[in-house]
C-alpha positions, 0 to 999 in steps of 0.5 A: 841960636847961640848954642854956647848959652846953656840949653837949660836957660833956653828950654826953661824960657820956652817951657814958660810959654805954655800952650794957647789956642788962637784967640779969634772966634772959632766954630766947633763941628764939622768933618775936615776932609783931606786927600792922601795919594797912598796907604800908610805903611801901618797906623802905628806912627812910631814904626813908620817913616812916610808922610802918609802915616804922619799926616793922619796919625799925628793928631791921635797922639801927644809928645812930651814937647811940640813945635808951636803949631802956629809957627811955620818954622820948626825951631828950638825957640818954638818948642812948647809943652805938651804932655810935659808941663816944664823941663830943666837941664842939669848944669852939664847939659846931660840930664833933662827932667820933665814934669808931666801933666796930671789928669791926662787919660789915654783914649781907652780911659786909662791914666797917662803916667811917667811909666808910659814915657819910659816904656816908649823910649825903652822900646826905642832903645830896644831895652823893652819888647813891645812887638814893634815890627820896625824901629826906624828912629833907633839911631836918633837916640844913640846918645840917650843913655837912660830914661828913669821915673820919679813917681807918676809925674816926673821923668828923667832923660840922661844923655851920654853927652850934651846934644843941642838937637835933642829937644828938636828930636822930641818935638817933631811929630814922630816922637809920640808917647805910646801907652805902656799897656797896649801891645804893638800889634794892637797899635798897628791896627787900632792905635790908642793915644792921648791926642785930640782925635781918636782913631776910628778906622782904616780901610786900605785903599779907601779911608782913615777916619778920626773922631773928636776926643771929647775928653781931650785934656786941652779945654775946648779943643779940638774944634772939629768933630772929626777928620777923614783922610781919603786915599785917592791914587789918581792925581787927576781925580784928587785935583778935580775932587778938590776943585769941586769941593769934595775935599777941604785940603789937598795932599801934601805933595800934589800941587805942581805949579801947573796944577796950582794954576788950574786950581786958582783958575777954578777956585780963585779964593783957594789958599795955596802955599809953597814951602821947603819940605826938608825933603829930596829925591835920590838915586839909591845905590845899594853898596852891597849889591854885587854890581854896585860894589865896584866904586868905579860904577858908583862914581860913573853913575853919579857923574852921568846924572844931569841934575839940572834936568831933574830940577827942570822937571819939577817946574819950579819945585826943585833945586840942586842940593846935597844932603842938607837943605840948601840956603835960603831954605836951610841953614846947614846945606852946601852952597852952589859954589861948593856943589859945583866942585863935586862929582855929578854937579859940574856944568859940563855934562858931556865931559862928565859922561865921557869920564863916566863911560871910561869908568864903566869900560874899565869896570868891564862894561861897554856898548856890547856888554851893558849893565842890566839893572832894575829901578825900584820905585814906589807906585806914584806918578812923580816917582815913576817919572823920576825913575824913568828919567834916571834910566834914560840918563844912565843909558848913556853910560852902558846901563840898561834897566826897567822901572819896577813900581811897587806898593809903598809897603813892599817898596820900603821893605825891600829898601830896608832889607837891601833887596834891590840894586838901584831905586828912585826914592823921595825922602822926607825929613822931620826938619832941617837938623843935622842929627835928625838927617845924618843919624837916621840916614847914614849910620852904618846900622840904621834901619833907614840907611837904605844904601847900606853905605858904611864909613866909620870915619863919617860916623865919628864926624856925625858924632862930633858935629852932634856934640859941637855947641858952637854953631859956626864950627858945627856948620863947618863939620856938617858941610864937610860930612855932606861933601864926603857923602856926595863924593862917595855916592852914599846917597846921590841927591837928584834934587831938593824939593819944594812943595805946594799945598792948597786949602779952601778959605773956609779952613781956618787955623791951618798952618803949613809948616815951612821947613819940614813935613812932619812937625805941623800935623796935629790939626787940633786948632783947625776949624771950619767956617762954613 
């Protein structure tokens, strides 16, 4: 994408595309059954950050605009109208005006209007109190100055400065429009949207059920009568239940190469696709924790980590990388040559660990005075295994610790409060976009800046890359930021993730997004051919 071209020209062309269902002969009816390995934090989509909220709830809502659900790659060119019918940019690329679809109703029968859009973003900007518990995407909209309405079917977003990533932020699954008339406490228990599916019930540890919205504003959609998301903590049980046909689609992060081989042996016609999740696993170092305030300890930890062992543990589903997705899956990430110059990425692990031990000894630790820590982690087999591997490696530099697995909701709360010292965390990102990843994770006051890393120079660089229209110059800035984040152990990346998901051949119209987890979960064009 040549960002030197006016954003207005790009978006008008995209808006003209409209929306259209696939043309092949679909069948209506049936309930799609999908696996989840854990509970969502809540069923309020905007307040959460886990795939286990996004996956079951994205179909309850609509966005203003949305990435084409039939295009595997989430990119600016694939953005299509959703609740907005068209949009235009001002000549200075600071104001975007949306014309809104008329006749759309919320699931409780009330009409959708521009006031709902304004209320949603005023809440994100914290100009309005909607009784949300969390506002995890506040940092996305630092550049958003104001949202105003012009009658019931037109809304205007005014930016402080041009921002090439702004439309991408609006097009991911997290950017749902919420009803102005429904309180946040209700949305956390029984969310109301305008989407193809209505929320029916959530039983923690058991199931999330959605039913077809028979009055959906897109004629003929959805095809399914409903979707049932079953929560099954055991991976072995999830695999067996998919093989035996109890589920139509596996969970989004369940299928290792070994499990895929097992599935294919028993269900040869199963469709399995491997994709880049725009996610990675990290060792979170709480920069505010007393033991971690010493930069020598933080550097020692990064030097001691053998990232190649973590990659190997993923059985082909991991790769070495920094914050941004590495090529060929991403366009912004550091190359292997760039990574090898950074602490903790060099090939001579014994040399690195010797340097790390010296740093730890300078900080007052040694064979007879170990640094005692606890590694927090969410309750998932892969996460516990990752944390255990971290603990084993750091014993080589005088750090002893136990792994403490927490329920997801408790785990996330501890991270947001900074009530931990070290943690193993798998992070998913909406897509391979610098603004989405950098603002959310590395601005000093961001709710998702779990490590409490704060560098005002980096904040200035994040702003600078965001406004840079030349893609080559912007990439250079993004890579400079990534290098500093690695050197300062802002959020040490252990490995970047590839994921595989499988589904039975009777599932039609399902498109697995190839560069992120959070853009392709609407499922309004999925149907069952039984």
